[in-house]
PDB file of N, CA, C and O in Angstrom:
ATOM      1  N   MET A   1      84.371-106.992  69.444  1.00  0.00           N
ATOM      2  CA  MET A   1      83.134-106.922  68.696  1.00  0.00           C
ATOM      3  C   MET A   1      83.411-106.624  67.221  1.00  0.00           C
ATOM      4  O   MET A   1      82.800-107.214  66.330  1.00  0.00           O
ATOM      5  N   PHE A   2      84.338-105.700  66.983  1.00  0.00           N
ATOM      6  CA  PHE A   2      84.676-105.339  65.608  1.00  0.00           C
ATOM      7  C   PHE A   2      85.164-106.559  64.830  1.00  0.00           C
ATOM      8  O   PHE A   2      84.766-106.763  63.683  1.00  0.00           O
ATOM      9  N   VAL A   3      86.017-107.364  65.445  1.00  0.00           N
ATOM     10  CA  VAL A   3      86.574-108.540  64.766  1.00  0.00           C
ATOM     11  C   VAL A   3      85.473-109.541  64.439  1.00  0.00           C
ATOM     12  O   VAL A   3      85.477-110.128  63.357  1.00  0.00           O
ATOM     13  N   ALA A   4      84.541-109.741  65.346  1.00  0.00           N
ATOM     14  CA  ALA A   4      83.436-110.676  65.119  1.00  0.00           C
ATOM     15  C   ALA A   4      82.575-110.215  63.942  1.00  0.00           C
ATOM     16  O   ALA A   4      82.214-111.025  63.088  1.00  0.00           O
ATOM     17  N   ILE A   5      82.245-108.937  63.890  1.00  0.00           N
ATOM     18  CA  ILE A   5      81.422-108.413  62.799  1.00  0.00           C
ATOM     19  C   ILE A   5      82.194-108.459  61.483  1.00  0.00           C
ATOM     20  O   ILE A   5      81.626-108.785  60.440  1.00  0.00           O
ATOM     21  N   GLU A   6      83.473-108.137  61.528  1.00  0.00           N
ATOM     22  CA  GLU A   6      84.287-108.179  60.315  1.00  0.00           C
ATOM     23  C   GLU A   6      84.347-109.599  59.765  1.00  0.00           C
ATOM     24  O   GLU A   6      84.242-109.799  58.555  1.00  0.00           O
ATOM     25  N   ARG A   7      84.514-110.581  60.636  1.00  0.00           N
ATOM     26  CA  ARG A   7      84.539-111.987  60.193  1.00  0.00           C
ATOM     27  C   ARG A   7      83.187-112.411  59.637  1.00  0.00           C
ATOM     28  O   ARG A   7      83.111-113.084  58.609  1.00  0.00           O
ATOM     29  N   PHE A   8      82.122-112.011  60.324  1.00  0.00           N
ATOM     30  CA  PHE A   8      80.778-112.341  59.851  1.00  0.00           C
ATOM     31  C   PHE A   8      80.539-111.759  58.462  1.00  0.00           C
ATOM     32  O   PHE A   8      80.072-112.463  57.567  1.00  0.00           O
ATOM     33  N   LEU A   9      80.857-110.482  58.276  1.00  0.00           N
ATOM     34  CA  LEU A   9      80.665-109.840  56.975  1.00  0.00           C
ATOM     35  C   LEU A   9      81.546-110.477  55.904  1.00  0.00           C
ATOM     36  O   LEU A   9      81.131-110.587  54.751  1.00  0.00           O
ATOM     37  N   SER A  10      82.753-110.897  56.271  1.00  0.00           N
ATOM     38  CA  SER A  10      83.632-111.574  55.315  1.00  0.00           C
ATOM     39  C   SER A  10      83.023-112.886  54.848  1.00  0.00           C
ATOM     40  O   SER A  10      83.076-113.214  53.662  1.00  0.00           O
ATOM     41  N   LEU A  11      82.438-113.645  55.789  1.00  0.00           N
ATOM     42  CA  LEU A  11      81.781-114.901  55.425  1.00  0.00           C
ATOM     43  C   LEU A  11      80.583-114.660  54.508  1.00  0.00           C
ATOM     44  O   LEU A  11      80.366-115.395  53.545  1.00  0.00           O
ATOM     45  N   VAL A  12      79.813-113.624  54.820  1.00  0.00           N
ATOM     46  CA  VAL A  12      78.660-113.282  53.979  1.00  0.00           C
ATOM     47  C   VAL A  12      79.135-112.876  52.591  1.00  0.00           C
ATOM     48  O   VAL A  12      78.535-113.274  51.592  1.00  0.00           O
ATOM     49  N   LEU A  13      80.200-112.090  52.514  1.00  0.00           N
ATOM     50  CA  LEU A  13      80.755-111.689  51.217  1.00  0.00           C
ATOM     51  C   LEU A  13      81.202-112.897  50.404  1.00  0.00           C
ATOM     52  O   LEU A  13      80.933-112.980  49.206  1.00  0.00           O
ATOM     53  N   ASP A  14      81.885-113.832  51.058  1.00  0.00           N
ATOM     54  CA  ASP A  14      82.349-115.028  50.363  1.00  0.00           C
ATOM     55  C   ASP A  14      81.189-115.842  49.819  1.00  0.00           C
ATOM     56  O   ASP A  14      81.274-116.399  48.724  1.00  0.00           O
ATOM     57  N   LYS A  15      80.103-115.913  50.580  1.00  0.00           N
ATOM     58  CA  LYS A  15      78.977-116.752  50.174  1.00  0.00           C
ATOM     59  C   LYS A  15      78.051-116.069  49.171  1.00  0.00           C
ATOM     60  O   LYS A  15      77.596-116.706  48.221  1.00  0.00           O
ATOM     61  N   TYR A  16      77.764-114.763  49.370  1.00  0.00           N
ATOM     62  CA  TYR A  16      76.748-114.087  48.567  1.00  0.00           C
ATOM     63  C   TYR A  16      77.279-112.991  47.649  1.00  0.00           C
ATOM     64  O   TYR A  16      76.522-112.451  46.842  1.00  0.00           O
ATOM     65  N   GLY A  17      78.531-112.659  47.752  1.00  0.00           N
ATOM     66  CA  GLY A  17      79.089-111.618  46.903  1.00  0.00           C
ATOM     67  C   GLY A  17      78.924-110.230  47.500  1.00  0.00           C
ATOM     68  O   GLY A  17      78.461-110.075  48.630  1.00  0.00           O
ATOM     69  N   LEU A  18      79.301-109.243  46.739  1.00  0.00           N
ATOM     70  CA  LEU A  18      79.314-107.859  47.196  1.00  0.00           C
ATOM     71  C   LEU A  18      77.921-107.245  47.150  1.00  0.00           C
ATOM     72  O   LEU A  18      77.294-107.190  46.092  1.00  0.00           O
ATOM     73  N   HIS A  19      77.442-106.784  48.300  1.00  0.00           N
ATOM     74  CA  HIS A  19      76.156-106.103  48.416  1.00  0.00           C
ATOM     75  C   HIS A  19      76.299-104.965  49.423  1.00  0.00           C
ATOM     76  O   HIS A  19      77.255-104.924  50.197  1.00  0.00           O
ATOM     77  N   GLN A  20      75.354-104.061  49.404  1.00  0.00           N
ATOM     78  CA  GLN A  20      75.319-102.985  50.385  1.00  0.00           C
ATOM     79  C   GLN A  20      74.948-103.553  51.747  1.00  0.00           C
ATOM     80  O   GLN A  20      74.101-104.442  51.831  1.00  0.00           O
ATOM     81  N   VAL A  21      75.557-103.064  52.799  1.00  0.00           N
ATOM     82  CA  VAL A  21      75.268-103.506  54.161  1.00  0.00           C
ATOM     83  C   VAL A  21      74.379-102.469  54.822  1.00  0.00           C
ATOM     84  O   VAL A  21      74.661-101.272  54.772  1.00  0.00           O
ATOM     85  N   SER A  22      73.301-102.936  55.443  1.00  0.00           N
ATOM     86  CA  SER A  22      72.374-102.041  56.126  1.00  0.00           C
ATOM     87  C   SER A  22      72.289-102.409  57.592  1.00  0.00           C
ATOM     88  O   SER A  22      72.373-103.583  57.953  1.00  0.00           O
ATOM     89  N   SER A  23      72.123-101.415  58.427  1.00  0.00           N
ATOM     90  CA  SER A  23      71.884-101.665  59.851  1.00  0.00           C
ATOM     91  C   SER A  23      70.813-100.693  60.316  1.00  0.00           C
ATOM     92  O   SER A  23      70.511 -99.704  59.649  1.00  0.00           O
ATOM     93  N   ASP A  24      70.246-100.998  61.476  1.00  0.00           N
ATOM     94  CA  ASP A  24      69.132-100.170  61.940  1.00  0.00           C
ATOM     95  C   ASP A  24      69.412 -99.514  63.286  1.00  0.00           C
ATOM     96  O   ASP A  24      68.492 -99.011  63.931  1.00  0.00           O
ATOM     97  N   ASP A  25      70.656 -99.514  63.713  1.00  0.00           N
ATOM     98  CA  ASP A  25      70.968 -98.835  64.971  1.00  0.00           C
ATOM     99  C   ASP A  25      72.121 -97.861  64.748  1.00  0.00           C
ATOM    100  O   ASP A  25      72.664 -97.763  63.648  1.00  0.00           O
ATOM    101  N   ASP A  26      72.480 -97.156  65.789  1.00  0.00           N
ATOM    102  CA  ASP A  26      73.532 -96.151  65.683  1.00  0.00           C
ATOM    103  C   ASP A  26      74.872 -96.677  66.176  1.00  0.00           C
ATOM    104  O   ASP A  26      75.751 -95.894  66.538  1.00  0.00           O
ATOM    105  N   GLY A  27      75.035 -98.001  66.194  1.00  0.00           N
ATOM    106  CA  GLY A  27      76.293 -98.591  66.650  1.00  0.00           C
ATOM    107  C   GLY A  27      77.450 -98.240  65.724  1.00  0.00           C
ATOM    108  O   GLY A  27      77.245 -97.895  64.560  1.00  0.00           O
ATOM    109  N   THR A  28      78.642 -98.330  66.241  1.00  0.00           N
ATOM    110  CA  THR A  28      79.824 -97.958  65.461  1.00  0.00           C
ATOM    111  C   THR A  28      80.497 -99.155  64.810  1.00  0.00           C
ATOM    112  O   THR A  28      81.353 -98.984  63.941  1.00  0.00           O
ATOM    113  N   TRP A  29      80.122-100.370  65.218  1.00  0.00           N
ATOM    114  CA  TRP A  29      80.843-101.550  64.732  1.00  0.00           C
ATOM    115  C   TRP A  29      80.602-101.819  63.256  1.00  0.00           C
ATOM    116  O   TRP A  29      81.554-102.085  62.522  1.00  0.00           O
ATOM    117  N   TYR A  30      79.369-101.760  62.804  1.00  0.00           N
ATOM    118  CA  TYR A  30      79.094-102.058  61.396  1.00  0.00           C
ATOM    119  C   TYR A  30      79.754-101.057  60.449  1.00  0.00           C
ATOM    120  O   TYR A  30      80.403-101.472  59.489  1.00  0.00           O
ATOM    121  N   PRO A  31      79.608 -99.753  60.690  1.00  0.00           N
ATOM    122  CA  PRO A  31      80.283 -98.808  59.778  1.00  0.00           C
ATOM    123  C   PRO A  31      81.798 -99.003  59.746  1.00  0.00           C
ATOM    124  O   PRO A  31      82.413 -98.892  58.685  1.00  0.00           O
ATOM    125  N   GLN A  32      82.402 -99.292  60.893  1.00  0.00           N
ATOM    126  CA  GLN A  32      83.851 -99.504  60.927  1.00  0.00           C
ATOM    127  C   GLN A  32      84.245-100.755  60.156  1.00  0.00           C
ATOM    128  O   GLN A  32      85.208-100.742  59.388  1.00  0.00           O
ATOM    129  N   ALA A  33      83.492-101.844  60.364  1.00  0.00           N
ATOM    130  CA  ALA A  33      83.791-103.092  59.659  1.00  0.00           C
ATOM    131  C   ALA A  33      83.577-102.922  58.157  1.00  0.00           C
ATOM    132  O   ALA A  33      84.347-103.451  57.356  1.00  0.00           O
ATOM    133  N   CYS A  34      82.539-102.188  57.776  1.00  0.00           N
ATOM    134  CA  CYS A  34      82.278-101.946  56.354  1.00  0.00           C
ATOM    135  C   CYS A  34      83.397-101.126  55.722  1.00  0.00           C
ATOM    136  O   CYS A  34      83.821-101.400  54.599  1.00  0.00           O
ATOM    137  N   LYS A  35      83.868-100.122  56.448  1.00  0.00           N
ATOM    138  CA  LYS A  35      84.959 -99.295  55.940  1.00  0.00           C
ATOM    139  C   LYS A  35      86.221-100.143  55.764  1.00  0.00           C
ATOM    140  O   LYS A  35      86.937-100.005  54.772  1.00  0.00           O
ATOM    141  N   PHE A  36      86.482-101.013  56.727  1.00  0.00           N
ATOM    142  CA  PHE A  36      87.643-101.892  56.671  1.00  0.00           C
ATOM    143  C   PHE A  36      87.556-102.836  55.466  1.00  0.00           C
ATOM    144  O   PHE A  36      88.567-103.111  54.820  1.00  0.00           O
ATOM    145  N   LEU A  37      86.353-103.329  55.166  1.00  0.00           N
ATOM    146  CA  LEU A  37      86.145-104.265  54.054  1.00  0.00           C
ATOM    147  C   LEU A  37      85.806-103.562  52.739  1.00  0.00           C
ATOM    148  O   LEU A  37      85.545-104.215  51.728  1.00  0.00           O
ATOM    149  N   LYS A  38      85.812-102.223  52.760  1.00  0.00           N
ATOM    150  CA  LYS A  38      85.494-101.404  51.577  1.00  0.00           C
ATOM    151  C   LYS A  38      84.080-101.697  51.057  1.00  0.00           C
ATOM    152  O   LYS A  38      83.870-101.888  49.859  1.00  0.00           O
ATOM    153  N   LEU A  39      83.121-101.726  51.986  1.00  0.00           N
ATOM    154  CA  LEU A  39      81.714-101.945  51.658  1.00  0.00           C
ATOM    155  C   LEU A  39      80.920-100.670  51.878  1.00  0.00           C
ATOM    156  O   LEU A  39      81.288 -99.841  52.711  1.00  0.00           O
ATOM    157  N   ASN A  40      79.845-100.512  51.142  1.00  0.00           N
ATOM    158  CA  ASN A  40      78.938 -99.386  51.330  1.00  0.00           C
ATOM    159  C   ASN A  40      78.003 -99.708  52.502  1.00  0.00           C
ATOM    160  O   ASN A  40      77.378-100.768  52.503  1.00  0.00           O
ATOM    161  N   HIS A  41      77.893 -98.836  53.481  1.00  0.00           N
ATOM    162  CA  HIS A  41      77.038 -99.038  54.645  1.00  0.00           C
ATOM    163  C   HIS A  41      75.874 -98.063  54.594  1.00  0.00           C
ATOM    164  O   HIS A  41      76.056 -96.876  54.323  1.00  0.00           O
ATOM    165  N   HIS A  42      74.681 -98.573  54.856  1.00  0.00           N
ATOM    166  CA  HIS A  42      73.460 -97.760  54.822  1.00  0.00           C
ATOM    167  C   HIS A  42      72.780 -97.849  56.180  1.00  0.00           C
ATOM    168  O   HIS A  42      72.617 -98.942  56.723  1.00  0.00           O
ATOM    169  N   LEU A  43      72.383 -96.707  56.732  1.00  0.00           N
ATOM    170  CA  LEU A  43      71.656 -96.662  57.997  1.00  0.00           C
ATOM    171  C   LEU A  43      70.184 -96.395  57.697  1.00  0.00           C
ATOM    172  O   LEU A  43      69.856 -95.430  57.006  1.00  0.00           O
ATOM    173  N   HIS A  44      69.297 -97.248  58.213  1.00  0.00           N
ATOM    174  CA  HIS A  44      67.869 -97.118  57.947  1.00  0.00           C
ATOM    175  C   HIS A  44      67.239 -95.966  58.727  1.00  0.00           C
ATOM    176  O   HIS A  44      67.655 -95.649  59.841  1.00  0.00           O
ATOM    177  N   SER A  45      66.232 -95.352  58.120  1.00  0.00           N
ATOM    178  CA  SER A  45      65.481 -94.289  58.789  1.00  0.00           C
ATOM    179  C   SER A  45      64.510 -94.916  59.790  1.00  0.00           C
ATOM    180  O   SER A  45      64.325 -96.133  59.801  1.00  0.00           O
ATOM    181  N   SER A  46      63.902 -94.098  60.617  1.00  0.00           N
ATOM    182  CA  SER A  46      62.915 -94.591  61.588  1.00  0.00           C
ATOM    183  C   SER A  46      61.737 -95.261  60.892  1.00  0.00           C
ATOM    184  O   SER A  46      61.237 -96.279  61.370  1.00  0.00           O
ATOM    185  N   PHE A  47      61.294 -94.711  59.782  1.00  0.00           N
ATOM    186  CA  PHE A  47      60.199 -95.302  59.029  1.00  0.00           C
ATOM    187  C   PHE A  47      60.587 -96.683  58.502  1.00  0.00           C
ATOM    188  O   PHE A  47      59.819 -97.638  58.622  1.00  0.00           O
ATOM    189  N   GLU A  48      61.784 -96.781  57.918  1.00  0.00           N
ATOM    190  CA  GLU A  48      62.252 -98.068  57.407  1.00  0.00           C
ATOM    191  C   GLU A  48      62.377 -99.092  58.531  1.00  0.00           C
ATOM    192  O   GLU A  48      62.033-100.261  58.357  1.00  0.00           O
ATOM    193  N   LYS A  49      62.873 -98.644  59.691  1.00  0.00           N
ATOM    194  CA  LYS A  49      62.997 -99.551  60.842  1.00  0.00           C
ATOM    195  C   LYS A  49      61.644-100.113  61.242  1.00  0.00           C
ATOM    196  O   LYS A  49      61.527-101.305  61.527  1.00  0.00           O
ATOM    197  N   SER A  50      60.630 -99.275  61.266  1.00  0.00           N
ATOM    198  CA  SER A  50      59.303 -99.747  61.675  1.00  0.00           C
ATOM    199  C   SER A  50      58.744-100.741  60.664  1.00  0.00           C
ATOM    200  O   SER A  50      58.100-101.716  61.051  1.00  0.00           O
ATOM    201  N   ILE A  51      58.980-100.508  59.377  1.00  0.00           N
ATOM    202  CA  ILE A  51      58.532-101.444  58.341  1.00  0.00           C
ATOM    203  C   ILE A  51      59.247-102.787  58.498  1.00  0.00           C
ATOM    204  O   ILE A  51      58.617-103.840  58.403  1.00  0.00           O
ATOM    205  N   ILE A  52      60.548-102.753  58.736  1.00  0.00           N
ATOM    206  CA  ILE A  52      61.328-103.982  58.911  1.00  0.00           C
ATOM    207  C   ILE A  52      60.829-104.750  60.124  1.00  0.00           C
ATOM    208  O   ILE A  52      60.603-105.957  60.045  1.00  0.00           O
ATOM    209  N   GLU A  53      60.654-104.060  61.247  1.00  0.00           N
ATOM    210  CA  GLU A  53      60.186-104.725  62.463  1.00  0.00           C
ATOM    211  C   GLU A  53      58.790-105.311  62.285  1.00  0.00           C
ATOM    212  O   GLU A  53      58.516-106.416  62.754  1.00  0.00           O
ATOM    213  N   ARG A  54      57.917-104.586  61.617  1.00  0.00           N
ATOM    214  CA  ARG A  54      56.557-105.078  61.371  1.00  0.00           C
ATOM    215  C   ARG A  54      56.587-106.334  60.488  1.00  0.00           C
ATOM    216  O   ARG A  54      55.840-107.283  60.727  1.00  0.00           O
ATOM    217  N   THR A  55      57.445-106.332  59.480  1.00  0.00           N
ATOM    218  CA  THR A  55      57.567-107.489  58.592  1.00  0.00           C
ATOM    219  C   THR A  55      58.104-108.698  59.342  1.00  0.00           C
ATOM    220  O   THR A  55      57.590-109.805  59.181  1.00  0.00           O
ATOM    221  N   ILE A  56      59.122-108.501  60.152  1.00  0.00           N
ATOM    222  CA  ILE A  56      59.686-109.603  60.942  1.00  0.00           C
ATOM    223  C   ILE A  56      58.644-110.148  61.901  1.00  0.00           C
ATOM    224  O   ILE A  56      58.520-111.364  62.047  1.00  0.00           O
ATOM    225  N   GLN A  57      57.899-109.281  62.554  1.00  0.00           N
ATOM    226  CA  GLN A  57      56.859-109.732  63.482  1.00  0.00           C
ATOM    227  C   GLN A  57      55.769-110.496  62.739  1.00  0.00           C
ATOM    228  O   GLN A  57      55.251-111.486  63.255  1.00  0.00           O
ATOM    229  N   TYR A  58      55.421-110.055  61.550  1.00  0.00           N
ATOM    230  CA  TYR A  58      54.419-110.728  60.721  1.00  0.00           C
ATOM    231  C   TYR A  58      54.863-112.162  60.407  1.00  0.00           C
ATOM    232  O   TYR A  58      54.080-113.103  60.536  1.00  0.00           O
ATOM    233  N   ILE A  59      56.115-112.315  59.998  1.00  0.00           N
ATOM    234  CA  ILE A  59      56.645-113.646  59.687  1.00  0.00           C
ATOM    235  C   ILE A  59      56.711-114.507  60.952  1.00  0.00           C
ATOM    236  O   ILE A  59      56.352-115.684  60.915  1.00  0.00           O
ATOM    237  N   LYS A  60      57.161-113.937  62.061  1.00  0.00           N
ATOM    238  CA  LYS A  60      57.225-114.706  63.318  1.00  0.00           C
ATOM    239  C   LYS A  60      55.846-115.180  63.749  1.00  0.00           C
ATOM    240  O   LYS A  60      55.699-116.310  64.214  1.00  0.00           O
ATOM    241  N   ASP A  61      54.850-114.345  63.604  1.00  0.00           N
ATOM    242  CA  ASP A  61      53.483-114.740  63.964  1.00  0.00           C
ATOM    243  C   ASP A  61      53.012-115.897  63.095  1.00  0.00           C
ATOM    244  O   ASP A  61      52.390-116.835  63.596  1.00  0.00           O
ATOM    245  N   ARG A  62      53.301-115.841  61.798  1.00  0.00           N
ATOM    246  CA  ARG A  62      52.871-116.916  60.897  1.00  0.00           C
ATOM    247  C   ARG A  62      53.589-118.221  61.217  1.00  0.00           C
ATOM    248  O   ARG A  62      52.975-119.288  61.179  1.00  0.00           O
ATOM    249  N   ILE A  63      54.876-118.152  61.531  1.00  0.00           N
ATOM    250  CA  ILE A  63      55.622-119.362  61.893  1.00  0.00           C
ATOM    251  C   ILE A  63      55.089-119.939  63.192  1.00  0.00           C
ATOM    252  O   ILE A  63      54.947-121.155  63.323  1.00  0.00           O
ATOM    253  N   ASP A  64      54.793-119.075  64.148  1.00  0.00           N
ATOM    254  CA  ASP A  64      54.247-119.540  65.424  1.00  0.00           C
ATOM    255  C   ASP A  64      52.897-120.218  65.222  1.00  0.00           C
ATOM    256  O   ASP A  64      52.637-121.265  65.814  1.00  0.00           O
ATOM    257  N   ASN A  65      52.044-119.638  64.399  1.00  0.00           N
ATOM    258  CA  ASN A  65      50.749-120.253  64.103  1.00  0.00           C
ATOM    259  C   ASN A  65      50.929-121.601  63.413  1.00  0.00           C
ATOM    260  O   ASN A  65      50.213-122.555  63.716  1.00  0.00           O
ATOM    261  N   PHE A  66      51.865-121.680  62.503  1.00  0.00           N
ATOM    262  CA  PHE A  66      52.141-122.937  61.814  1.00  0.00           C
ATOM    263  C   PHE A  66      52.569-123.994  62.820  1.00  0.00           C
ATOM    264  O   PHE A  66      52.089-125.127  62.774  1.00  0.00           O
ATOM    265  N   ASP A  67      53.466-123.634  63.726  1.00  0.00           N
ATOM    266  CA  ASP A  67      53.955-124.593  64.715  1.00  0.00           C
ATOM    267  C   ASP A  67      52.859-124.999  65.688  1.00  0.00           C
ATOM    268  O   ASP A  67      52.873-126.123  66.192  1.00  0.00           O
ATOM    269  N   ASP A  68      51.913-124.115  65.964  1.00  0.00           N
ATOM    270  CA  ASP A  68      50.787-124.468  66.839  1.00  0.00           C
ATOM    271  C   ASP A  68      49.929-125.562  66.210  1.00  0.00           C
ATOM    272  O   ASP A  68      49.474-126.473  66.903  1.00  0.00           O
ATOM    273  N   TYR A  69      49.706-125.473  64.901  1.00  0.00           N
ATOM    274  CA  TYR A  69      48.850-126.442  64.209  1.00  0.00           C
ATOM    275  C   TYR A  69      49.600-127.682  63.735  1.00  0.00           C
ATOM    276  O   TYR A  69      49.026-128.767  63.640  1.00  0.00           O
ATOM    277  N   PHE A  70      50.890-127.512  63.437  1.00  0.00           N
ATOM    278  CA  PHE A  70      51.688-128.637  62.940  1.00  0.00           C
ATOM    279  C   PHE A  70      52.991-128.740  63.736  1.00  0.00           C
ATOM    280  O   PHE A  70      54.071-128.526  63.185  1.00  0.00           O
ATOM    281  N   PRO A  71      52.896-129.065  65.030  1.00  0.00           N
ATOM    282  CA  PRO A  71      54.115-129.126  65.844  1.00  0.00           C
ATOM    283  C   PRO A  71      55.006-130.296  65.412  1.00  0.00           C
ATOM    284  O   PRO A  71      54.519-131.336  64.967  1.00  0.00           O
ATOM    285  N   CYS A  72      56.276-130.107  65.549  1.00  0.00           N
ATOM    286  CA  CYS A  72      57.228-131.160  65.214  1.00  0.00           C
ATOM    287  C   CYS A  72      57.429-132.025  66.454  1.00  0.00           C
ATOM    288  O   CYS A  72      57.716-131.518  67.538  1.00  0.00           O
ATOM    289  N   LYS A  73      57.279-133.311  66.283  1.00  0.00           N
ATOM    290  CA  LYS A  73      57.400-134.234  67.409  1.00  0.00           C
ATOM    291  C   LYS A  73      58.695-135.029  67.349  1.00  0.00           C
ATOM    292  O   LYS A  73      58.893-135.953  68.138  1.00  0.00           O
ATOM    293  N   LYS A  74      59.581-134.678  66.418  1.00  0.00           N
ATOM    294  CA  LYS A  74      60.852-135.378  66.285  1.00  0.00           C
ATOM    295  C   LYS A  74      61.821-134.916  67.362  1.00  0.00           C
ATOM    296  O   LYS A  74      61.841-133.746  67.742  1.00  0.00           O
ATOM    297  N   ASN A  75      62.623-135.856  67.844  1.00  0.00           N
ATOM    298  CA  ASN A  75      63.720-135.492  68.738  1.00  0.00           C
ATOM    299  C   ASN A  75      64.828-134.859  67.919  1.00  0.00           C
ATOM    300  O   ASN A  75      65.106-135.298  66.803  1.00  0.00           O
ATOM    301  N   LYS A  76      65.456-133.845  68.459  1.00  0.00           N
ATOM    302  CA  LYS A  76      66.551-133.130  67.790  1.00  0.00           C
ATOM    303  C   LYS A  76      66.138-132.635  66.408  1.00  0.00           C
ATOM    304  O   LYS A  76      66.872-132.800  65.433  1.00  0.00           O
ATOM    305  N   CYS A  77      64.988-132.044  66.338  1.00  0.00           N
ATOM    306  CA  CYS A  77      64.450-131.520  65.081  1.00  0.00           C
ATOM    307  C   CYS A  77      65.350-130.406  64.551  1.00  0.00           C
ATOM    308  O   CYS A  77      65.810-129.559  65.316  1.00  0.00           O
ATOM    309  N   LYS A  78      65.596-130.409  63.256  1.00  0.00           N
ATOM    310  CA  LYS A  78      66.415-129.381  62.617  1.00  0.00           C
ATOM    311  C   LYS A  78      65.558-128.304  61.959  1.00  0.00           C
ATOM    312  O   LYS A  78      66.066-127.480  61.199  1.00  0.00           O
ATOM    313  N   LEU A  79      64.263-128.312  62.251  1.00  0.00           N
ATOM    314  CA  LEU A  79      63.311-127.310  61.777  1.00  0.00           C
ATOM    315  C   LEU A  79      63.165-127.284  60.253  1.00  0.00           C
ATOM    316  O   LEU A  79      62.852-126.240  59.682  1.00  0.00           O
ATOM    317  N   ASN A  80      63.386-128.414  59.598  1.00  0.00           N
ATOM    318  CA  ASN A  80      63.232-128.461  58.140  1.00  0.00           C
ATOM    319  C   ASN A  80      61.810-128.155  57.715  1.00  0.00           C
ATOM    320  O   ASN A  80      61.599-127.545  56.667  1.00  0.00           O
ATOM    321  N   HIS A  81      60.820-128.570  58.515  1.00  0.00           N
ATOM    322  CA  HIS A  81      59.430-128.290  58.160  1.00  0.00           C
ATOM    323  C   HIS A  81      59.156-126.789  58.178  1.00  0.00           C
ATOM    324  O   HIS A  81      58.381-126.293  57.360  1.00  0.00           O
ATOM    325  N   ILE A  82      59.774-126.072  59.087  1.00  0.00           N
ATOM    326  CA  ILE A  82      59.620-124.610  59.141  1.00  0.00           C
ATOM    327  C   ILE A  82      60.318-123.968  57.936  1.00  0.00           C
ATOM    328  O   ILE A  82      59.773-123.051  57.323  1.00  0.00           O
ATOM    329  N   LYS A  83      61.507-124.440  57.600  1.00  0.00           N
ATOM    330  CA  LYS A  83      62.226-123.885  56.455  1.00  0.00           C
ATOM    331  C   LYS A  83      61.432-124.087  55.169  1.00  0.00           C
ATOM    332  O   LYS A  83      61.331-123.176  54.348  1.00  0.00           O
ATOM    333  N   GLN A  84      60.867-125.289  54.995  1.00  0.00           N
ATOM    334  CA  GLN A  84      60.079-125.551  53.793  1.00  0.00           C
ATOM    335  C   GLN A  84      58.830-124.677  53.761  1.00  0.00           C
ATOM    336  O   GLN A  84      58.457-124.158  52.709  1.00  0.00           O
ATOM    337  N   TRP A  85      58.188-124.518  54.907  1.00  0.00           N
ATOM    338  CA  TRP A  85      56.997-123.670  54.960  1.00  0.00           C
ATOM    339  C   TRP A  85      57.356-122.224  54.648  1.00  0.00           C
ATOM    340  O   TRP A  85      56.626-121.538  53.933  1.00  0.00           O
ATOM    341  N   LEU A  86      58.479-121.766  55.185  1.00  0.00           N
ATOM    342  CA  LEU A  86      58.898-120.387  54.952  1.00  0.00           C
ATOM    343  C   LEU A  86      59.197-120.154  53.466  1.00  0.00           C
ATOM    344  O   LEU A  86      58.859-119.102  52.924  1.00  0.00           O
ATOM    345  N   LYS A  87      59.828-121.130  52.811  1.00  0.00           N
ATOM    346  CA  LYS A  87      60.065-121.004  51.367  1.00  0.00           C
ATOM    347  C   LYS A  87      58.747-120.911  50.613  1.00  0.00           C
ATOM    348  O   LYS A  87      58.614-120.100  49.697  1.00  0.00           O
ATOM    349  N   LEU A  88      57.770-121.735  50.989  1.00  0.00           N
ATOM    350  CA  LEU A  88      56.460-121.691  50.349  1.00  0.00           C
ATOM    351  C   LEU A  88      55.778-120.350  50.607  1.00  0.00           C
ATOM    352  O   LEU A  88      55.178-119.775  49.699  1.00  0.00           O
ATOM    353  N   PHE A  89      55.868-119.847  51.842  1.00  0.00           N
ATOM    354  CA  PHE A  89      55.278-118.564  52.202  1.00  0.00           C
ATOM    355  C   PHE A  89      55.868-117.436  51.350  1.00  0.00           C
ATOM    356  O   PHE A  89      55.131-116.601  50.825  1.00  0.00           O
ATOM    357  N   VAL A  90      57.191-117.413  51.215  1.00  0.00           N
ATOM    358  CA  VAL A  90      57.862-116.381  50.430  1.00  0.00           C
ATOM    359  C   VAL A  90      57.455-116.496  48.966  1.00  0.00           C
ATOM    360  O   VAL A  90      57.197-115.486  48.310  1.00  0.00           O
ATOM    361  N   TYR A  91      57.396-117.728  48.449  1.00  0.00           N
ATOM    362  CA  TYR A  91      56.989-117.930  47.065  1.00  0.00           C
ATOM    363  C   TYR A  91      55.577-117.383  46.834  1.00  0.00           C
ATOM    364  O   TYR A  91      55.342-116.637  45.884  1.00  0.00           O
ATOM    365  N   GLN A  92      54.647-117.757  47.703  1.00  0.00           N
ATOM    366  CA  GLN A  92      53.247-117.308  47.552  1.00  0.00           C
ATOM    367  C   GLN A  92      53.135-115.795  47.703  1.00  0.00           C
ATOM    368  O   GLN A  92      52.397-115.143  46.965  1.00  0.00           O
ATOM    369  N   HIS A  93      53.873-115.241  48.667  1.00  0.00           N
ATOM    370  CA  HIS A  93      53.833-113.801  48.890  1.00  0.00           C
ATOM    371  C   HIS A  93      54.352-113.050  47.661  1.00  0.00           C
ATOM    372  O   HIS A  93      53.754-112.055  47.249  1.00  0.00           O
ATOM    373  N   ASN A  94      55.456-113.515  47.074  1.00  0.00           N
ATOM    374  CA  ASN A  94      56.027-112.845  45.910  1.00  0.00           C
ATOM    375  C   ASN A  94      55.196-113.057  44.653  1.00  0.00           C
ATOM    376  O   ASN A  94      55.254-112.251  43.724  1.00  0.00           O
ATOM    377  N   LYS A  95      54.435-114.123  44.622  1.00  0.00           N
ATOM    378  CA  LYS A  95      53.588-114.422  43.462  1.00  0.00           C
ATOM    379  C   LYS A  95      52.422-113.446  43.366  1.00  0.00           C
ATOM    380  O   LYS A  95      51.968-113.129  42.267  1.00  0.00           O
ATOM    381  N   GLU A  96      51.936-112.969  44.507  1.00  0.00           N
ATOM    382  CA  GLU A  96      50.766-112.081  44.523  1.00  0.00           C
ATOM    383  C   GLU A  96      51.082-110.691  44.024  1.00  0.00           C
ATOM    384  O   GLU A  96      50.199-109.835  43.980  1.00  0.00           O
TER     385      GLU A  96
END
């Protein structure tokens, strides 16, 4: 498990650069991998966890509603319509 997380974090570092790593559980793998990669690790509080979960559920509900009204009928769909909608949603949300 440690090797998988270390590789994942290395790929994220290569793509997005150095950032703080946050997790919301008491697992030992992320802190160990962060220490190995010399990254700062942050553990979220219960309040922060609830805000994160509520936000994720909010986005999932909106995507589900979108798919109910505009279902994709393509075979082997790559969900590009969802990605474009999500970008628009984030843009509109940040604009307000």
